[in-house]
C-alpha positions in Angstrom: 96.1 132.1 105.8 94.6 134.9 107.8 91.7 133.8 110.1 89.5 136.7 109.0 89.6 135.2 105.5 89.8 131.5 106.3 86.9 131.3 108.7 84.2 133.0 106.6 85.5 131.2 103.4 85.4 127.8 105.1 81.8 128.5 106.4 80.8 129.7 103.0 82.1 126.5 101.4 80.4 124.4 104.1 77.0 126.2 103.6 77.2 125.9 99.8 77.8 122.1 100.0 75.0 121.7 102.6 72.4 123.9 100.9 72.9 122.2 97.6 72.9 118.7 99.1 76.1 117.9 97.3 77.7 115.9 100.1 76.6 113.3 102.6 76.6 114.2 106.3 80.0 112.4 106.7 81.2 114.0 103.6 80.4 117.5 105.0 82.4 116.7 108.2 85.4 115.5 106.3 85.2 118.4 103.8 85.1 120.9 106.7 88.2 119.3 108.3 89.9 119.3 104.9 89.2 123.0 104.5 90.6 123.7 108.0 93.9 121.8 107.1 94.2 123.9 104.0 93.3 127.1 105.8 95.9 126.8 108.6 98.7 127.0 106.2 100.1 130.6 106.1 99.9 130.7 102.3 96.5 131.3 100.8 97.2 129.4 97.6 96.4 125.9 98.9 93.0 126.9 100.2 92.4 128.6 96.9 93.2 125.4 95.0 90.7 123.6 97.1 88.0 126.2 96.4 88.8 126.3 92.6 88.7 122.5 92.4 85.4 122.3 94.3 83.7 125.1 92.3 84.9 124.1 88.9 84.3 120.4 89.6 80.7 121.2 90.7 80.2 123.3 87.6 81.3 120.7 85.1 79.3 118.0 86.9 76.1 120.0 86.2 76.9 120.5 82.5 74.1 118.7 80.7 73.4 116.6 83.8 70.1 115.3 82.4 71.9 114.0 79.3 74.7 112.3 81.3 72.1 110.7 83.6 70.6 108.9 80.6 74.0 107.5 79.4 74.6 105.4 82.4 72.7 103.5 85.2 73.0 103.6 88.9 73.7 100.3 90.7 70.2 100.7 92.3 68.7 100.4 88.8 67.8 104.1 88.3 69.3 106.6 85.9 73.0 107.3 86.4 74.6 110.7 87.1 76.6 111.9 90.1 74.8 111.5 93.5 75.9 113.1 96.7 79.6 112.7 97.3 80.7 110.7 100.3 83.5 111.3 102.8 85.6 108.6 101.0 85.3 110.6 97.7 86.3 113.8 99.4 89.4 112.0 100.8 90.2 110.4 97.5 90.7 113.9 96.0 92.3 115.8 98.9 94.0 113.4 101.4 97.4 113.4 99.7 97.4 117.2 99.3 96.3 117.6 103.0 99.2 115.5 104.2 101.7 117.4 102.1 100.3 120.7 103.3 100.9 119.7 106.9 104.4 118.7 106.0 105.1 122.0 104.3 103.6 123.9 107.2 106.0 122.1 109.5 108.9 122.9 107.3 108.0 126.6 107.3 107.6 126.7 111.1 111.0 124.9 111.6 112.7 127.1 109.1 111.5 130.4 110.6 111.5 129.3 114.3 107.7 129.6 114.6 107.5 133.2 113.4 104.8 134.4 111.0 105.6 132.8 107.6 102.8 134.4 105.6 105.0 137.0 104.1 107.7 134.7 102.9 108.3 133.8 99.2 109.0 130.6 97.4 112.5 130.4 95.8 112.9 128.6 92.5 114.3 125.1 93.0 113.0 124.5 96.6 110.2 122.9 98.6 109.2 119.8 96.7 106.1 119.6 98.8 104.6 122.6 97.0 105.1 120.6 93.7 103.3 117.6 95.2 100.3 119.7 96.4 99.8 121.5 93.1 100.3 118.2 91.2 97.6 116.6 93.3 95.0 119.2 92.4 96.0 119.5 88.8 95.6 115.8 88.4 92.2 115.4 90.2 90.9 118.5 88.4 91.9 117.1 85.1 90.2 113.8 85.9 87.0 115.5 86.9 86.8 117.6 83.8 87.7 114.6 81.6 85.1 112.4 83.2 82.3 114.9 83.3 82.8 116.5 79.9 84.3 113.5 78.0 81.2 111.4 78.4 79.3 114.0 76.4 81.5 113.4 73.3 79.7 112.5 70.2 82.4 110.0 69.3 82.3 106.6 71.1 85.1 106.2 73.7 87.9 103.8 73.1 89.4 101.6 75.8 92.9 102.9 76.6 94.1 99.6 78.0 92.9 97.3 75.2 95.4 96.1 72.6 93.2 97.2 69.7 91.9 100.4 71.3 88.4 99.0 71.0 85.2 101.0 71.3 83.3 100.8 74.6 80.0 102.3 76.0 80.1 105.8 77.5 81.2 105.8 81.2 83.5 102.7 80.8 86.5 102.9 83.1 89.5 103.4 80.9 87.5 104.7 78.0 88.8 108.0 76.5 87.8 110.4 73.7 89.8 113.2 72.1 87.5 115.9 73.6 87.5 114.2 77.0 91.3 114.3 77.0 91.3 117.9 76.0 88.9 118.7 78.8 91.3 117.1 81.2 94.1 119.5 80.1 91.6 122.3 80.5 90.9 121.3 84.1 94.6 121.1 84.9 95.0 124.6 83.4 92.6 126.0 85.9 94.9 124.8 88.7 98.0 126.0 86.9 96.6 129.5 86.4 95.4 129.7 90.0 98.8 128.7 91.3 100.4 131.3 88.9 98.3 134.1 90.5 98.6 133.1 94.1 101.8 131.2 94.8 104.3 133.5 96.5 107.1 133.3 93.9 110.3 135.0 94.8 110.8 137.5 92.0 114.0 138.3 90.3 116.0 140.7 92.5 115.0 139.1 95.8 116.9 136.3 97.4 115.6 136.2 101.0 112.7 133.9 101.8 111.2 136.8 103.8 111.1 138.9 100.7 113.8 141.4 101.7 116.0 143.0 99.0 119.3 141.3 99.0 121.3 142.0 95.8 120.6 141.1 92.2 119.1 137.6 92.3 119.1 135.8 89.0 116.2 133.9 87.4 116.0 130.2 88.2 116.8 129.1 84.7 120.0 131.1 84.9 121.1 129.5 88.1 119.4 131.9 90.6 116.3 131.4 92.8 114.0 134.1 91.3 110.9 133.4 89.2 110.9 135.5 86.0 108.5 135.3 83.1 110.2 132.3 81.6 110.2 130.3 84.8 106.5 131.1 85.4 105.5 130.3 81.8 107.4 126.9 82.2 105.5 126.4 85.5 102.1 126.9 83.9 102.9 124.6 81.0 104.4 121.9 83.2 101.5 121.9 85.7 98.9 121.7 82.8 100.7 118.9 81.1 101.3 116.9 84.3 97.7 117.3 85.4 96.4 116.2 82.0 98.7 113.1 82.2 97.1 112.4 85.5 93.7 112.1 83.8 95.2 109.5 81.4 96.8 107.6 84.3 93.5 107.5 86.0 92.0 106.0 82.8 94.7 103.4 82.6 94.4 102.4 86.3 90.6 102.2 85.9 90.8 100.2 82.7 93.2 97.7 84.4 92.0 97.4 88.0 88.4 98.6 88.2 85.6 96.5 86.7 83.2 98.2 84.4 79.9 96.4 84.7 77.4 96.6 81.9 73.6 96.1 82.1 73.0 93.4 79.5 69.5 94.7 78.7 70.4 98.3 77.9 74.1 98.1 77.2 74.7 100.9 79.6 77.5 101.1 82.2 76.3 100.7 85.8 77.9 103.1 88.3 78.4 102.2 91.9 76.9 104.5 94.5 79.6 106.7 96.1 82.3 105.3 93.8 81.9 101.8 95.2 82.1 98.5 93.3 79.1 97.2 91.4 78.1 93.7 92.4 77.4 91.1 89.7 75.2 89.0 92.0 72.0 90.0 93.7 68.4 91.0 92.8 69.2 91.4 89.1 69.6 87.6 88.6 67.1 86.5 86.0 64.7 83.5 86.3 67.1 81.3 84.3 69.8 81.9 86.9 71.8 84.2 84.6 72.9 87.6 85.6 71.7 90.6 83.6 75.1 92.2 84.3 78.4 91.5 82.7 82.0 92.9 83.0 83.0 95.0 80.0 86.6 95.5 81.2 88.9 95.7 84.3 90.0 93.1 86.9 87.8 94.4 89.7 90.6 94.7 92.3 89.8 98.4 93.1 86.7 100.6 93.2 86.6 104.2 91.8 87.7 105.8 95.0 90.8 103.6 95.3 91.7 104.4 91.7 91.3 108.1 92.4 93.5 108.2 95.5 96.1 105.9 93.9 96.3 108.2 90.9 96.5 111.4 93.1 99.3 109.8 95.1 101.2 108.7 92.1 101.0 112.1 90.4 101.9 113.9 93.6 104.9 111.7 94.3 105.8 111.6 90.6 105.8 115.4 90.4 108.1 115.7 93.3 110.5 113.0 91.9 110.7 114.8 88.6 111.2 118.2 90.3 113.9 116.7 92.5 115.7 115.5 89.4 115.4 118.8 87.6 116.3 120.9 90.6 118.9 118.4 92.0 117.2 118.1 95.3 117.1 114.8 97.3 113.5 113.5 97.5 113.8 113.1 101.3 114.2 116.9 101.6 110.4 117.0 102.0 111.0 116.0 105.6 113.7 118.5 106.2 113.2 122.1 107.5 
């Protein structure tokens, strides 16, 4: 990405997060480093995905924020709702993508002997790391949309991991609604469409990675390496579906491994600050020695941040594995030039 675009864009993102107090100090530092990693890649698409995820995620978080705040409680005892995001939450959404971006940048440098690679194109059936990066952001965007908009559903959520699909309070880990699931696919589509607009697809008629005319290249679905209308339509559909499935995977992981703690007096879900675990013991113990909190579901092995990064990693790796099968590429090719 060109420095005259990357530098002001990174500063603008930093200032927006700082001025709106949306990140903790450590979160600001990690977010700035994440933006730098995305910006040093010669393709602008990955930085754009980060920006789209940040802006759309912030937007859906603010939708009826006052209503959402009344549906859950904070672990401190106040109303719920999203507080300032920590550095751990930033990493949970972007660490996997950042690692893959550095791997792909290394591939481009090795492939082109260190020359400028910003003008190259992406042939159909190559570079699995690109699949992993886009999969990461499609999945975390879907999860954000599903969580922030699904909680507003008028229908009571049902626990995905229960044998009878039982009803649970809003905000329960693993609880899903129809509209929340649809919101997840909407979130994934924002990433799919952004990638469609900005990924440097090699068009039909071009075979060189540098974009030079080199004969009549065929579309990828016909055995060539060009991206025609059919290939691009399949790309958007695949990214949207895969990202939406990531939201469902996050619900399943949360339902199984993350404890949902309920305040016994109000029946509301208690959210841990910064995505951390909610303790069952402490100042909320009543005079009779009984806790005012109970576990609604989940084993309690992981907190929300661990669930998010596990889901992002599984969807990124899973996306690359599926693409390697379809494109007949060895998965270890992500480490090759």
